[in-house]
TITI-343345 format. One record per residue: x, y, z of N, C-alpha, C in turn; residue in one letter. Coordinates in pm, whole numbers, padded with zeros to 5 digits, always signed. Layout:
XYZXYZXYZa ...
***
This chain:
-00506+04699-02665-00639+04638-02672-00626+04497-02730x -00688+04400-02662-00676+04262-02706-00763+04236-02827x -00707+04163-02920-00786+04122-03036-00877+04006-02994x -00978+03978-03077-01070+03869-03048-00998+03735-03042x -00905+03715-03132-00833+03587-03135-00746+03569-03011x -00682+03678-02965-00599+03670-02845-00684+03646-02721x -00800+03716-02715-00891+03696-02602-00942+03552-02598x -00970+03498-02716-01016+03359-02726-00907+03263-02677x -00782+03292-02713-00669+03209-02671-00652+03212-02520x -00665+03329-02460-00652+03343-02315-00763+03265-02244x -00885+03276-02297-00998+03203-02237-00975+03053-02242x -00926+03005-02358-00899+02862-02372-00790+02817-02274x -00688+02902-02257-00579+02869-02166-00629+02861-02021x -00717+02954-01984-00772+02953-01848-00856+02828-01825x -00934+02788-01925-01015+02668-01914-00927+02544-01899x -00816+02542-01974-00724+02430-01966-00660+02423-01828x -00623+02539-01772-00564+02542-01639-00662+02491-01534x -00789+02530-01547-00891+02484-01452-00905+02332-01457x -00901+02277-01578-00915+02132-01593-00792+02059-01538x -00675+02119-01557-00553+02058-01503-00553+02059-01351x -00597+02170-01292-00603+02180-01146-00700+02078-01089x -00812+02056-01159-00910+01958-01112-00855+01816-01118x -00765+01792-01214-00710+01657-01232-00596+01628-01135x -00532+01732-01084-00419+01713-00994-00468+01671-00854x -00388+01592-00780-00426+01556-00643-00446+01681-00557x -00554+01678-00477-00588+01793-00394-00558+01761-00248x -00516+01862-00175-00489+01844-00033-00618+01824+00045x -00604+01770+00166-00719+01744+00253-00759+01873+00324x -00889+01903+00321-00941+02026+00383-01037+01990+00497x -01052+02085+00589-01144+02065+00701-01287+02050+00652x -01358+01950+00702-01502+01942+00675-01578+02032+00771x -01708+02030+00764-01791+02098+00862-01796+02009+00986x -01713+02037+01085-01701+01950+01200-01829+01943+01282x -01916+02041+01266-02041+02041+01342-02150+01958+01275x -02121+01905+01156-02225+01834+01079-02253+01694+01131x -02159+01635+01205-02176+01497+01250-02074+01465+01358x -02092+01350+01420-01992+01300+01515-01901+01196+01450x -01936+01155+01326-01856+01056+01255-01832+01103+01112x -01715+01066+01058-01676+01110+00924-01613+00992+00851x -01623+00996+00717-01559+00895+00633-01452+00963+00548x -01335+00901+00544-01230+00949+00456-01246+00881+00321x -01255+00961+00214-01277+00909+00080-01189+00983-00021x -01158+00913-00129-01091+00977-00243-01188+00980-00359x -01217+01100-00410-01309+01119-00520-01238+01190-00634x -01213+01116-00744-01146+01174-00860-01014+01241-00822x -00939+01174-00738-00810+01225-00698-00813+01322-00581x -00932+01358-00535-00945+01452-00425-00975+01378-00295x -00902+01413-00191-00925+01353-00060-01026+01438+00016x -01130+01374+00069-01233+01446+00142-01271+01370+00269x -01312+01445+00370-01373+01389+00489-01522+01419+00481x -01602+01315+00463-01746+01332+00446-01817+01309+00579x -01900+01402+00626-01980+01378+00747-02077+01262+00725x -02089+01176+00824-02186+01067+00819-02319+01123+00865x -02417+01125+00775-02545+01188+00806-02630+01107+00903x -02617+00975+00897-02698+00889+00983-02605+00794+01060x -02557+00842+01174-02464+00764+01256-02541+00652+01327x -02480+00532+01331-02542+00418+01399-02576+00455+01543x -02697+00420+01585-02748+00464+01716-02727+00362+01826x -02651+00257+01800-02635+00150+01899-02571+00204+02027x -02622+00154+02140-02572+00196+02271-02505+00080+02343x -02424+00111+02441-02352+00008+02515-02446-00090+02583x -02559-00041+02630-02655-00128+02698-02717-00231+02607x -02711-00209+02476-02768-00304+02380-02677-00423+02355x -02553-00416+02399-02455-00522+02372-02438-00607+02497x -02480-00733+02489-02473-00822+02604-02383-00940+02572x -02342-01011+02678-02253-01127+02668-02113-01092+02619x -02076-00965+02624-01939-00922+02593-01890-00827+02702x -01928-00855+02826-01897-00764+02937-01748-00738+02955x -01660-00839+02952-01517-00810+02971-01461-00722+02860x -01500-00751+02736-01453-00670+02623-01506-00527+02632x -01631-00516+02670-01692-00383+02684-01620-00301+02790x -01589-00364+02904-01523-00293+03013-01386-00241+02971x -01309-00323+02899-01173-00283+02859-01176-00169+02758x -01264-00178+02658-01269-00073+02558-01328+00055+02615x -01428+00043+02699-01489+00160+02762-01387+00233+02848x -01310+00158+02926-01209+00220+03012-01104+00293+02930x -01054+00230+02824-00952+00292+02740-01005+00419+02674x -01129+00413+02625-01187+00529+02557-01212+00643+02654x -01257+00608+02775-01279+00711+02877-01149+00780+02914x -01041+00703+02928-00910+00764+02954-00872+00861+02843x -00895+00821+02721-00860+00903+02605-00940+01033+02603x -01071+01022+02625-01158+01140+02624-01119+01238+02736x -01076+01182+02849-01038+01266+02963-00892+01309+02960x -00829+01291+02841-00692+01338+02817-00590+01271+02908x -00618+01144+02938-00519+01063+03009-00457+00965+02911x -00352+00898+02953-00285+00803+02865-00380+00691+02824x -00377+00655+02695-00463+00549+02642-00393+00484+02524x -00438+00366+02486-00373+00285+02383-00454+00277+02255x -00382+00257+02143-00447+00212+02021-00499+00070+02046x -00611+00036+01981-00680-00089+02014-00701-00175+01890x -00673-00305+01904-00704-00404+01802-00807-00501+01861x -00925-00503+01800-01032-00593+01843-01037-00711+01746x -01011-00831+01795-01000-00947+01707-01087-01060+01758x -01115-01154+01666-01185-01274+01708-01300-01311+01617x -01392-01387+01674-01500-01448+01597-01586-01344+01528x -01631-01376+01410-01713-01284+01332-01850-01267+01398x -01905-01146+01384-02040-01119+01430-02059-01113+01580x -01951-01096+01656-01963-01097+01802-01967-00958+01863x -01966-00854+01781-01988-00720+01835-01866-00629+01834x -01762-00663+01759-01640-00581+01758-01670-00440+01707x -01725-00429+01588-01755-00298+01530-01864-00226+01608x -01965-00301+01652-02075-00240+01727-02026-00177+01856x -01927-00238+01918-01875-00185+02043-01803-00052+02021x -01732-00039+01910-01666+00088+01877-01770+00197+01854x -01875+00164+01778-01981+00261+01751-02053+00301+01880x -02074+00205+01969-02141+00236+02096-02055+00328+02182x -01924+00309+02179-01834+00398+02254-01840+00539+02198x -01850+00553+02066-01866+00685+02006-01991+00753+02059x -02102+00682+02061-02228+00740+02109-02221+00772+02258x -02145+00693+02332-02132+00716+02476-02056+00844+02506x -01954+00875+02426-01865+00987+02459-01869+01102+02359x -01958+01097+02260-01962+01205+02161-01996+01340+02224x -02075+01338+02332-02108+01462+02402-01989+01523+02473x -01883+01445+02492-01761+01495+02555-01651+01524+02454x -01690+01531+02327-01595+01572+02224-01532+01459+02146x -01578+01335+02163-01521+01224+02087-01579+01223+01946x -01492+01204+01847-01532+01196+01707-01466+01073+01644x -01526+01022+01539-01475+00902+01472-01453+00931+01324x -01339+00885+01271-01310+00896+01128-01287+00755+01075x -01375+00711+00986-01362+00577+00929-01273+00583+00805x -01175+00495+00800-01079+00492+00690-01069+00350+00637x -01086+00332+00505-01066+00201+00444-00917+00168+00440x -00886+00039+00439-00745+00001+00443-00669+00050+00320x -00739+00066+00206-00672+00114+00085-00626+00259+00101x -00687+00333+00194-00653+00474+00214-00562+00498+00334x -00515+00391+00396-00431+00408+00514-00298+00477+00483x -00257+00476+00357-00135+00547+00320-00148+00697+00346x -00273+00745+00358-00296+00889+00382-00314+00921+00530x -00288+00824+00617-00305+00848+00761-00228+00970+00813x -00103+00992+00771-00032+01110+00820-00104+01241+00787x -00168+01248+00669-00241+01369+00632-00361+01389+00723x -00430+01280+00757-00546+01289+00845-00504+01335+00984x -00395+01277+01034-00345+01315+01167-00305+01462+01171x -00238+01508+01066-00198+01649+01060-00319+01742+01057x -00425+01700+00988-00544+01784+00975-00613+01806+01109x -00620+01702+01192-00696+01712+01316-00610+01745+01437x -00479+01756+01419-00387+01773+01532-00421+01895+01618x -00465+02001+01555-00491+02125+01630-00636+02136+01677x -00719+02038+01646-00860+02042+01685-00876+02014+01835x -00980+02069+01898-01002+02042+02041-01066+01905+02066x -01128+01845+01964-01194+01717+01983-01093+01603+01997x -01141+01488+02038-01061+01366+02044-01108+01275+01931x -01015+01220+01855-01051+01147+01733-01008+01000+01741x -01102+00912+01707-01072+00772+01684-01069+00750+01533x -00955+00705+01481-00948+00662+01341-00985+00514+01340x -01094+00482+01272-01154+00349+01279-01132+00273+01148x -01067+00156+01157-01045+00068+01042-01120-00062+01069x -01226-00086+00995-01310-00203+01018-01266-00320+00929x -01273-00440+00987-01242-00563+00914-01104-00553+00847x -01006-00522+00926-00872-00493+00874-00791-00622+00857x -00735-00640+00740-00635-00744+00713-00563-00704+00586x -00443-00757+00568-00361-00718+00455-00314-00839+00377x -00297-00821+00247-00226-00918+00166-00082-00872+00152x +00003-00961+00106+00143-00927+00092+00163-00805+00002x +00244-00710+00049+00283-00598-00035+00188-00480-00039x +00077-00484+00036-00017-00371+00032+00046-00249+00101x +00036-00130+00039+00106-00013+00092+00053+00035+00227x -00076+00013+00254-00131+00060+00380-00070-00007+00501x -00013-00125+00484+00048-00200+00595+00164-00121+00656x +00255-00074+00571+00371+00001+00620+00329+00135+00681x +00230+00201+00618+00186+00330+00669+00125+00317+00807x +00046+00211+00828-00016+00191+00959+00090+00158+01064x +00188+00077+01028+00296+00046+01122+00368+00172+01168x +00396+00260+01074+00472+00381+01106+00393+00475+01196x +00262+00490+01167+00184+00586+01245+00156+00532+01385x +00151+00398+01399+00129+00340+01531+00250+00358+01621x +00366+00327+01565+00487+00335+01646+00608+00311+01557x +00679+00416+01526+00797+00396+01445+00831+00511+01353x +00735+00598+01325+00763+00711+01239+00844+00816+01314x +00920+00895+01240+00998+01001+01303+00908+01106+01366x +00786+01121+01313+00689+01214+01373+00579+01132+01439x +00561+01147+01569+00462+01069+01640+00321+01122+01613x +00222+01034+01632+00083+01073+01611+00042+01177+01715x -00050+01262+01677-00101+01363+01769-00165+01296+01890x -00160+01363+02007-00215+01301+02127-00367+01306+02131x -00431+01366+02028-00577+01363+02023-00628+01262+01920x -00544+01165+01883-00581+01063+01785-00543+00924+01837x -00639+00833+01831-00613+00691+01854-00665+00611+01735x -00607+00495+01715-00652+00406+01608-00719+00284+01669x -00845+00261+01630-00918+00140+01669-00940+00058+01542x -00902-00068+01544-00918-00155+01427-00983-00285+01470x -01069-00339+01383-01128-00470+01405-01077-00566+01299x -01064-00693+01335-01015-00791+01239-01052-00931+01286x -01074-01020+01191-01091-01162+01224-00956-01231+01239x -00849-01161+01193-00713-01214+01205-00640-01142+01316x -00575-01218+01400-00501-01154+01510-00374-01087+01461x -00311-01144+01359-00184-01090+01312-00196-01012+01182x -00318-00998+01127-00350-00906+01018-00291-00942+00882x -00194-01031+00880-00136-01076+00754-00153-01228+00742x -00169-01280+00620-00179-01426+00604-00049-01494+00647x -00064-01606+00712+00052-01684+00756+00048-01820+00688x +00164-01869+00650+00172-01993+00574+00256-02097+00647x +00225-02224+00620+00298-02333+00684+00448-02325+00656x +00483-02285+00534+00625-02281+00499+00703-02184+00587x +00633-02082+00643+00703-01987+00730+00738-02051+00863x +00657-02147+00908+00691-02218+01031+00812-02309+01012x +00839-02344+00887+00953-02431+00858+01073-02351+00808x +01065-02218+00819+01167-02134+00756+01302-02141+00825x +01308-02205+00942+01437-02219+01007+01522-02328+00943x +01460-02404+00850+01538-02504+00779+01617-02437+00668x +01745-02425+00685+01829-02356+00588+01844-02443+00463x +01816-02384+00350+01835-02452+00223+01933-02371+00139x +01972-02427+00030+02070-02360-00055+02023-02224-00101x +01892-02214-00130+01837-02087-00177+01754-02018-00070x +01772-02059+00057+01689-02004+00164+01730-01864+00205x +01643-01799+00282+01671-01664+00330+01781-01670+00436x +01865-01568+00440+01978-01566+00533+01928-01565+00678x +01824-01485+00706+01767-01476+00841+01620-01518+00835x +01591-01647+00824+01454-01692+00800+01356-01657+00910x +01400-01648+01035+01309-01617+01143+01247-01480+01131x +01311-01390+01058+01260-01254+01045+01132-01248+00962x +01106-01351+00881+00980-01357+00807+00862-01359+00903x +00871-01443+01006+00765-01453+01106+00756-01325+01188x +00872-01268+01225+00872-01144+01303+00799-01032+01230x +00818-01023+01099+00751-00919+01020+00600-00938+01022x +00556-01064+01022+00414-01093+01020+00343-01040+01144x +00407-01053+01260+00339-01019+01385+00372-00879+01434x +00462-00809+01365+00508-00679+01416+00399-00573+01414x +00305-00580+01320+00200-00478+01314+00105-00491+01432x +00052-00612+01454-00045-00629+01562+00016-00596+01698x +00146-00619+01716+00211-00589+01843+00220-00439+01870x +00203-00358+01768+00211-00213+01789+00080-00155+01843x -00026-00234+01845-00148-00193+01914-00128-00222+02062x -00144-00119+02143-00117-00135+02286-00218-00221+02359x -00342-00226+02308-00447-00302+02375-00511-00398+02276x -00512-00525+02311-00581-00627+02232-00709-00666+02307x -00820-00667+02235-00947-00710+02292-00997-00827+02208x -01007-00943+02268-01040-01065+02195-01187-01105+02216x -01250-01150+02109-01389-01193+02111-01395-01341+02073x -01490-01413+02134-01496-01557+02116-01635-01600+02070x -01644-01715+02002-01777-01762+01959-01871-01778+02078x -01999-01750+02055-02098-01759+02161-02137-01905+02187x -02160-01936+02312-02224-02063+02345-02374-02050+02312x -02445-02162+02323-02589-02157+02294-02662-02065+02391x -02626-02072+02520-02693-01987+02618-02664-01839+02593x -02540-01808+02556-02505-01669+02527-02581-01620+02403x -02589-01705+02303-02664-01669+02182-02811-01641+02214x -02872-01728+02296-03013-01708+02333-03032-01580+02415x -02934-01548+02499-02943-01423+02576-02941-01301+02485x -02858-01306+02381-02851-01194+02286-02981-01185+02206x -03034-01301+02164-03163-01302+02094-03270-01236+02179x -03276-01275+02306-03376-01218+02395-03361-01068+02412x -03236-01023+02423-03212-00880+02439-03263-00802+02319x -03235-00850+02196-03279-00778+02076-03430-00788+02056x -03490-00901+02094-03636-00911+02084-03703-00810+02178x -03651-00799+02300-03706-00700+02394-03684-00559+02342x -03571-00536+02277-03544-00406+02216-03653-00368+02116x -03707-00469+02047-03814-00446+01949-03953-00450+02011x -03960-00459+02143-04089-00455+02210-04162-00587+02216x -04092-00698+02192-04155-00830+02199-04175-00869+02346x -04289-00928+02377-04322-00963+02515-04234-01078+02564x -04227-01093+02697-04147-01200+02756-04200-01337+02715x -04330-01349+02706-04390-01476+02664-04347-01511+02522x -04345-01409+02435-04304-01433+02296-04155-01461+02287x -04074-01399+02374-03930-01426+02375-03904-01573+02404x -03977-01628+02502-03962-01770+02535-04009-01858+02420x -04118-01817+02356-04172-01897+02246-04079-01897+02125x -03999-01793+02111-03911-01780+01994-03780-01857+02011x -03757-01914+02128-03629-01979+02158-03593-02086+02054x -03684-02182+02031-03653-02292+01939-03633-02241+01797x -03715-02147+01758-03704-02092+01622-03570-02020+01602x -03523-01954+01707-03395-01883+01695-03279-01981+01683x -03290-02098+01747-03185-02199+01736-03180-02258+01595x -03297-02280+01536-03302-02329+01398-03242-02225+01304x -03273-02098+01328-03218-01988+01247-03064-01991+01251x -03008-02009+01370-02862-02014+01382-02805-02138+01315x -02875-02250+01328-02828-02374+01266-02823-02361+01114x -02921-02295+01057-02925-02276+00912-02809-02190+00862x -02761-02103+00948-02652-02012+00909-02515-02061+00955x -02515-02168+01030-02388-02223+01075-02314-02135+01172x -02386-02050+01247-02317-01958+01338-02412-01914+01448x -02361-01916+01573-02435-01855+01685-02360-01728+01725x -02387-01621+01656-02316-01495+01682-02417-01386+01716x -02365-01274+01764-02451-01161+01792-02518-01108+01667x -02446-01112+01555-02504-01065+01430-02622-01151+01387x -02605-01283+01398-02713-01376+01362-02832-01356+01455x -02806-01334+01584-02913-01310+01681-02990-01183+01646x -02917-01079+01610-02982-00953+01571-03068-00972+01447x -03016-01046+01348-03091-01068+01224-03217-01149+01251x -03208-01248+01339-03328-01324+01375-03431-01234+01442x -03386-01152+01536-03479-01063+01607-03547-00967+01511x -03472-00915+01414-03531-00827+01314-03642-00899+01237x -03612-01021+01195-03710-01098+01119-03831-01133+01203x -03807-01181+01325-03917-01225+01412-04007-01107+01450x -03944-00996+01489-04023-00880+01529-04103-00825+01411x -04044-00827+01292-04116-00779+01175-04234-00867+01139x -04219-00999+01152-04328-01092+01119-04440-01088+01222x -04408-01054+01346-04508-01055+01453-04549-00914+01497x -04518-00816+01413-04548-00677+01451-04698-00653+01470x -04781-00722+01389-04926-00701+01399-04980-00747+01534x 
***
């Protein structure tokens, strides 16, 4: 029969074990896959979790105009992937606010009924990519691992992990996973003038200086498909403004009347982009809702 002091000691030991288990890193577990079409990978107090996104962006492909070539290339690649044909990892690069992220979200909405799912991963968590791939490998769905606004500074651990999972690891990625990344940088790492001059051998120079540049571009080259976006011309910007105003139910007469005001709006922000056009339409439609 246990004495009170011994029972108290056992209880304290069990409590201590529970606290230690909570503090230790936890493995990744399946979420409720039926809860959403999109998920976020997060670390909470040392625990890795896939959180269902409760309110997935509702943007559709038809809402994105003046990016027809980019839309066609990404749509074709995603359709191949959903239909279990060969498809590439994708890097979407170029001017800010031109629809890179929106196009990925629109593709999700286009194919979610056919089993496409999206997992958003921050660049700080890319070191855990192999765990995510292992978790979904046996699932019947098709998964896009989405990294938004991706770029790296020197020495960040996610850089090497992403390189390996794209092409180079001893274990290849599951065939039901693709990586889509957006970036304003084509080569994802900062490049410096001194690297262009690295072929000048100095007493303390690197033995193989050209390899510095090769390392810089090796990550982006592992994406099989590059989709480039360019700054909008004035006419393209006005077309996007008109599309979003009509989306908000603004009449054609009002769309024409808003033309000059939308140009001033862009001038104040120093950018004629799809994002600026959308923000103007939101403001204009809200002010004229009555």
